[in-house]
Steps between C-alpha positions, in 0.01 A plus 500: 500500500539580133580867539806423709704401196801727464401601151141582574420870481366598841132598473550597134694804617167648598642710777732782397678768689459871452740775393808623681403848608602457865749304705332165501216534256606176328334328792158644417255263338320564176130402453482123446315534166810634326638195322745421225338489161484655159424842649816493709859584396391822330669772706810587697286484811411139424868406490572698813219320686635160398853586611352615828309175522816298460664686790179463699512124458858497629380621839240227532476298819633195319816664374575669832431184696738296285768769515495437879467121496728424204767757585502511879308226682700208357820657640637525852344838581129414545298245695128441517343641818464197729134571578401552138327212327632459145576153370643627175766701681568210734571279201730758344686530826550125508608492131182307415448704185188327379372563144158570658635794708331819385821702529621310190234678297675735260184644342539848650836552330379358170200734528739797497695346211182459299400863555842606380466280193159647421645851501803393296274335242247785464665831577642538148144503359428826676783678315283508187182603681599772750745776397551576869662158542842562351786272404677617819193407709491157337868429558478606866187289550672201340805556722282503814328175409821321398654593834202402711463168315872424549466574869223241529683235298811548715290441813365180346845375394630550858198323651447212252813500274332344190190702407272553197598802295273680256460842339150418376202662664184318602188710472216249475357328808503171315866511407727250671852468375692181543865593519810320630756645734801687373850469656627786720779567250247589233256689722773721651643568153156607376477732803844649434410560137174675596666710769771612262225623267312662788815678611503698173150647536394493861480822706812612675481499880361829621349582158148515646595800714640548842318302774267333248414147621533362144878548521499182710145373450561421132798338334761762417846458351644451849250222567584331169869512589428364850306207352776432247755501779289252694450267206869495413591433863254207516620350174867549592441320831346205316766477228805653674533737203751776555360701212155499662645614827663787315169590334336501843766744624461723186127533542531559875747776425252659261241514777746638755624765253144595406406544865810710554417724203140542604600591856763746372250672269221526751666583831543878486717643775649175616860504620767442236667218692210273406624499139749228588229268633325314216231345728357791704330261733245630741590512869411196707184660643398661171541169320236326710269801477533572129523147362239327713276778633491784250588260213621587149828624652796624299669163560211309340514372148172309465210476744154349454259772599214464752291797603312334785166612365437367151739213567660390825799275537291234663745215444780678681259600773384143549843348506699766690263718701391400848230738623132545422292816537205320654398163640365409156850495355773248553766598753793286391707492182562176315877531480757602759872572494707196590741451788798621293386851591440454873857584613849571367803278438856601424524236226188621317704557178621143480348169404496398864298801604151429630395866513454772240656786699838527662454822695230686691630819347335416168186708476332231289527251786244710687291634214433181297356287779320551831613337824866442425738407781341176615688195389204284608267663247449273200259732319496879503256752358613681184544878529619590147205600275271476806585765760455862390693651791864597502692469822824690577706307748844418636563127458724503808210593728208363302258261668540185298128415499423803274126462531254495207322812377145518373565808290366350175125460452389149408266613222615655168847348519711733290844349464695480182705190415857592405611291203843671465687764697851637488658298779367183338684591181816592687505160666425322172811668361701396805382141459607496136836669574594227748450241226718691255799513738787310337602334823483533876796740475315732259468768764414775253175339382412360844542844656268649237237249608570567867466878457150455360400283794663746741305794352170318557603378846637830632181680407325304777773550760559794738783726383686416820462120473823308539369171368459582133621252242872468437640384167776289657238285673396360162826381343375286211222459249303252713483725806419804284224310323343415836532858612303620200238236563469596865477871424221442248313313772538795743410759243224331302335260743125436443519671156473175306869467417651249740398163346631612162823622663548155654427320173763713319746422778422131464536499118840667513630191687333235287646326194308338218212750477362513145263788436443391140334175613171464687507330841247241377735397221764382746518233767820613670515850639781680683491476877424813705782683675495394864592840650196654330281246676675583825382862462144398415450286809607775741138593544393154624486464878585129482791539265328421175689177433195350326481800270866469404450132429205561268670773293742287302536636148431786260123435444435562868589864452176543303127463546294218346271588216151555634300177461214671312736635233631151437144378445401766248830522317633158406827646368608611849739271682510491880814591695644145510547478875138581574223266409121531499417227754486747791865441587800721450777271386575196295805432711 
């Protein structure tokens, strides 16, 4: 339908969100008769409401759903529940990425981008009308919207590669903009430019006051640095640029140092020996409790906020949660953890490994998934972001079935989505460090990368465990690269990271990638890296040979353009390996 076009303004922006007086007030809905018009953009409060509306649109069902499907489901960590009926997911699983598949619809992310553009194009007008809206307020507002817009564009680049880019706002229901795609090189450079401007004016982390949700619910300087680190890592992986890897490391260091300084300044009475530790990671039990139950933990950098009342995280509930509060509710989730989590394997850190974990001593082995310990299980219920209980146990005597808990109510699903947290940034830095090692014998740099992985890994291990990682077991860049990749899977599973991790891994081993040219402008594309495909197909019970055969070249890393968008925008060009005749491949 007409209003699905990416540049249509949803419902004329008729629904706004209220002020920010309490933890999650930005989820509260304004009366629907408050619309954009000549009587708007008069006061500081008008600007504040629009900024709030932009963040509110980021937590929409569409954005959250695509964060799961784009970032996690395509990878090896998730499978569709066998009894669930969903043809769209079946097709994705079989790499039949049809242009008609609704998951290709990027409108939710462009909706956020348009809200950001509206604020960026109108906020300056209020400077002349409301003395309470100062130059400092304007600069901070602009920084927020530049950062949020960049976040959305980066998602789109990773999902589709060549995407339309605009800074124009669309505020009339009859406006339809016809715009071609822009190459990832240009889009990422625009994002870097905007984030560098945002860095100058955005609030420092912790500036909202101790324990204030906005320290991680809104973009702060730490979140801007985290996003910059992520963008540079992605671009470096595509282009093999050593300077971009170095920039990734520099921005990751800024985040780590900022977290260290904030911890130092806000932990009165702590023991002095902690001064030497720049990470101050929570204990293994506290990590699960604070990050995924209490939320907005000190390790968090950016979380999308759900209060469970004004707005529930319904998408995460539908895809990950398994219980209903009454017979009127569904009782099964749509997605399940794959068989790579059902048991352990000593070779988990290698390309031959078929499992994610190498030891039962790892606390995450038990806490991320229910029902571990059965090699016959091909689908397991997800525990992370679902169960609200914390279990203290000894892995040596633990019953491996580790039964499910119904501690979370089905209704009012209050669960934040963590966009960035500290261990994510630490492992980004480790990934970049491995690529900057001069050779396999560059033990200094490789050990720096290993120490970051070890810090994350040891947090989840008992103090007495004798099977922690050993540097000598990873003697070269290739084995260290795989270690980082495996640790990110253990630490960040189901958080929408894994597919993008695998794509970066693939790109680093591909030659001939040109990020200055659109896929549709070429007829020969670099072949995919076979070991990356070997990891993807671990989740398939029957080996996944057909999936490996279908995924031949670079365009298969991305989604097709949604068929409707092609129809209404004749400047868009389809991902060249996907065609509109209800089939997935020309080849």
